[in-house]
C-alpha positions in Angstrom: -70.1 37.2 26.5 -72.2 34.7 28.5 -74.6 36.0 31.1 -73.4 33.5 33.7 -70.2 31.6 34.6 -69.8 29.1 37.3 -66.8 28.6 39.6 -66.1 25.4 41.5 -63.5 25.1 44.2 -61.9 21.6 44.2 -61.8 20.1 47.7 -59.7 17.0 48.6 -56.4 18.1 47.3 -53.8 16.5 49.6 -50.5 18.0 50.7 -48.4 18.0 47.5 -44.8 16.8 47.8 -41.8 16.9 45.5 -42.1 14.4 42.8 -45.9 13.9 43.1 -47.9 13.3 39.9 -49.8 16.6 40.0 -52.1 15.5 37.0 -53.2 12.4 39.0 -53.9 14.6 42.0 -56.1 17.0 39.9 -57.9 14.1 38.2 -58.7 12.6 41.7 -59.9 16.0 42.9 -62.2 16.4 40.0 -63.7 12.9 40.5 -64.1 13.7 44.2 -65.9 16.9 43.4 -68.3 15.0 41.0 -67.1 17.2 38.1 -66.6 15.9 34.6 -64.0 18.1 32.9 -65.1 19.8 29.6 -62.7 21.1 27.0 -64.3 24.6 27.4 -63.4 24.7 31.1 -60.6 26.8 32.6 -58.7 25.1 35.4 -56.9 27.5 37.7 -54.1 26.0 39.8 -52.2 27.9 42.4 -48.5 28.0 41.8 -47.7 26.6 45.3 -48.8 23.1 44.5 -47.0 23.2 41.1 -43.8 24.4 42.8 -44.1 21.7 45.5 -44.6 19.0 42.9 -41.6 20.4 41.0 -39.4 20.4 44.0 -39.0 24.1 44.1 -38.6 24.2 47.9 -35.6 25.4 49.8 -34.7 24.6 53.3 -33.2 27.7 54.9 -31.0 25.6 57.0 -28.9 24.9 53.9 -28.5 28.7 53.1 -25.4 30.7 54.0 -26.4 34.3 53.6 -24.0 36.8 52.1 -22.9 39.9 54.0 -25.3 42.0 52.0 -28.2 39.8 53.0 -27.2 39.9 56.7 -27.0 43.6 56.7 -30.3 44.1 55.1 -32.0 41.5 57.4 -30.5 43.1 60.5 -31.9 46.5 59.5 -35.4 45.3 58.9 -35.7 42.3 61.2 -35.8 39.7 58.5 -34.4 36.2 58.2 -31.0 36.7 56.4 -31.3 33.3 54.9 -34.6 34.1 53.3 -33.3 37.5 52.1 -30.4 35.5 50.5 -32.8 33.2 48.6 -34.7 36.2 47.3 -31.5 37.7 46.0 -30.6 34.5 44.3 -34.0 34.3 42.7 -34.0 37.9 41.4 -32.5 39.0 38.2 -32.8 42.6 39.1 -33.6 44.5 42.3 -36.3 47.1 41.3 -36.4 48.8 44.8 -35.5 47.9 48.4 -37.2 50.2 51.0 -38.8 49.9 54.4 -38.1 46.2 54.5 -39.8 45.4 51.2 -37.9 44.0 48.3 -39.4 44.4 44.8 -37.6 42.2 42.4 -37.7 41.1 38.7 -37.6 37.4 38.3 -36.2 35.3 35.5 -39.7 35.2 34.0 -39.8 39.0 33.7 -42.3 39.3 36.6 -41.9 42.2 39.0 -43.1 41.3 42.4 -42.4 41.3 46.1 -39.5 39.0 47.2 -39.1 37.5 43.8 -42.0 35.3 44.5 -40.2 33.6 47.5 -42.9 32.7 50.0 -43.1 30.8 53.3 -46.9 30.6 53.6 -48.7 27.3 53.0 -45.4 25.4 53.1 -44.8 22.7 55.7 -41.7 23.1 57.8 -40.5 25.9 60.0 -37.6 26.9 57.7 -38.7 26.0 54.3 -39.7 28.5 51.6 -41.3 28.0 48.2 -40.0 29.4 44.9 -41.9 30.1 41.6 -41.9 27.3 39.1 -38.9 27.6 36.7 -41.2 28.0 33.7 -44.9 28.4 34.7 -46.1 28.4 31.1 -44.4 24.9 30.5 -46.0 23.8 33.9 -49.4 24.8 32.6 -48.9 23.1 29.3 -47.7 19.9 31.1 -50.9 19.8 33.1 -53.1 20.5 30.1 -51.3 17.7 28.1 -51.7 15.3 31.1 -55.4 16.0 31.4 -55.7 15.3 27.7 -54.0 12.0 28.0 -55.9 10.9 31.2 -59.4 12.3 30.4 -59.5 13.0 26.7 -60.2 16.7 27.0 -57.8 19.7 27.2 -59.2 22.7 29.0 -57.3 26.0 29.4 -55.0 26.0 32.3 -53.8 28.9 34.4 -51.0 28.9 37.0 -51.7 31.6 39.6 -49.9 33.7 42.1 -50.9 36.7 44.2 -49.3 40.1 43.4 -49.6 43.6 44.7 -50.5 46.5 42.3 -49.1 49.9 41.8 -51.2 52.7 43.2 -53.7 50.2 44.9 -53.7 48.4 48.3 -54.2 44.7 48.6 -53.1 41.8 46.5 -55.0 39.9 43.7 -54.3 36.7 41.9 -52.7 37.0 38.5 -51.7 34.5 35.9 -48.1 33.5 35.8 -48.6 30.5 33.6 -51.0 29.9 30.8 -51.8 27.1 28.3 -54.6 26.6 25.9 -55.9 30.2 25.6 -54.8 33.7 24.7 -54.4 35.7 27.9 -56.2 38.7 26.3 -59.6 39.3 24.8 -59.1 41.8 21.9 -61.8 44.3 21.5 -60.1 46.5 18.9 -62.5 47.3 16.0 -65.5 46.3 18.1 -68.3 48.9 18.4 -69.9 49.4 21.8 -73.8 49.7 22.3 -73.5 53.5 21.7 -71.6 53.2 18.4 -68.2 54.0 19.9 -65.3 52.2 18.1 -63.2 50.5 20.8 -59.5 51.0 20.5 -58.2 49.2 23.6 -55.6 46.6 22.9 -57.3 44.0 25.0 -58.6 42.9 28.4 -56.2 40.6 30.4 -58.9 37.9 30.8 -56.3 35.3 32.1 -55.7 37.7 35.1 -59.5 38.2 35.5 -60.2 34.5 35.5 -57.4 34.0 38.0 -58.8 36.6 40.3 -62.3 35.1 40.0 -61.0 31.7 40.9 -59.3 33.0 44.0 -62.7 33.8 45.6 -63.0 30.0 46.1 -59.4 28.9 46.1 -58.3 31.2 48.9 -55.0 31.2 50.8 -56.5 29.6 54.0 -59.1 27.3 52.6 -56.8 24.4 51.6 -58.5 24.5 48.1 -55.6 25.3 45.7 -57.6 24.5 42.5 -60.7 26.0 40.9 -62.6 25.2 37.8 -64.4 28.0 35.8 -67.2 26.9 33.5 -69.2 28.9 31.0 -66.6 31.5 30.0 -65.9 31.7 26.3 -62.2 32.3 26.6 -60.1 33.1 23.5 -58.6 29.7 22.6 -55.1 29.6 21.3 -51.4 29.2 22.1 -50.9 32.1 24.3 -48.6 32.3 27.3 -48.4 34.4 30.5 -45.2 35.9 29.2 -47.4 37.7 26.8 -48.8 39.7 29.7 -45.5 41.0 30.9 -45.0 44.6 29.9 -42.0 45.3 27.7 -39.3 47.2 29.6 -39.3 50.1 27.2 -43.1 50.6 27.8 -43.0 50.0 31.6 -43.2 53.3 33.4 -42.5 51.6 36.8 -39.1 50.2 36.0 
């Protein structure tokens, strides 16, 4: 492990709109920040700008809520149209209580409101959905950077999730390209001679959470570059991080 890593927040990323060339936007932001991309870097991109570029926006004015959505919204002072969008994005409702909807998405992610979010989205009645395939989105960005700049760093698509048994939210990886999401320490001996048996540290999530310290929700800085971390290169995906249903004690 290195004794130092560096994290750079990329300024100058404009408001992203459906159909925008996100790779060109990232290249321009790197240039404006004076950074020369290296193959060993990790580029962390918040899902919101990916979803915007991919057109994953919904104008609530176009949504006719179901009777179920209206009833739930009335009980908890929610917008029934947004509740309806959440229900459409969910493949399974894990729990609905006290105005909170915990849902499983088509990606296998278990999160609040199926990832539907109105923050950092222009328009009074527009909500943002998760990318259809965040792993494919990460791979597309990585391939585009290779074509434009000749280097292919690891790319992580991020979102913020709550955690069982702990307050507060942290950024986690929902899309990964160019790296394995785990660092496997099985068979390694610690400094005291103890043989480690842990299956692996979720380093993609750790890198994502580190990037959020600079790419915060209110700083208009949706991209961060991490340099100096020797990530496990390979063809892993964020789907590898999702716990199998038969091993998930919270389902």
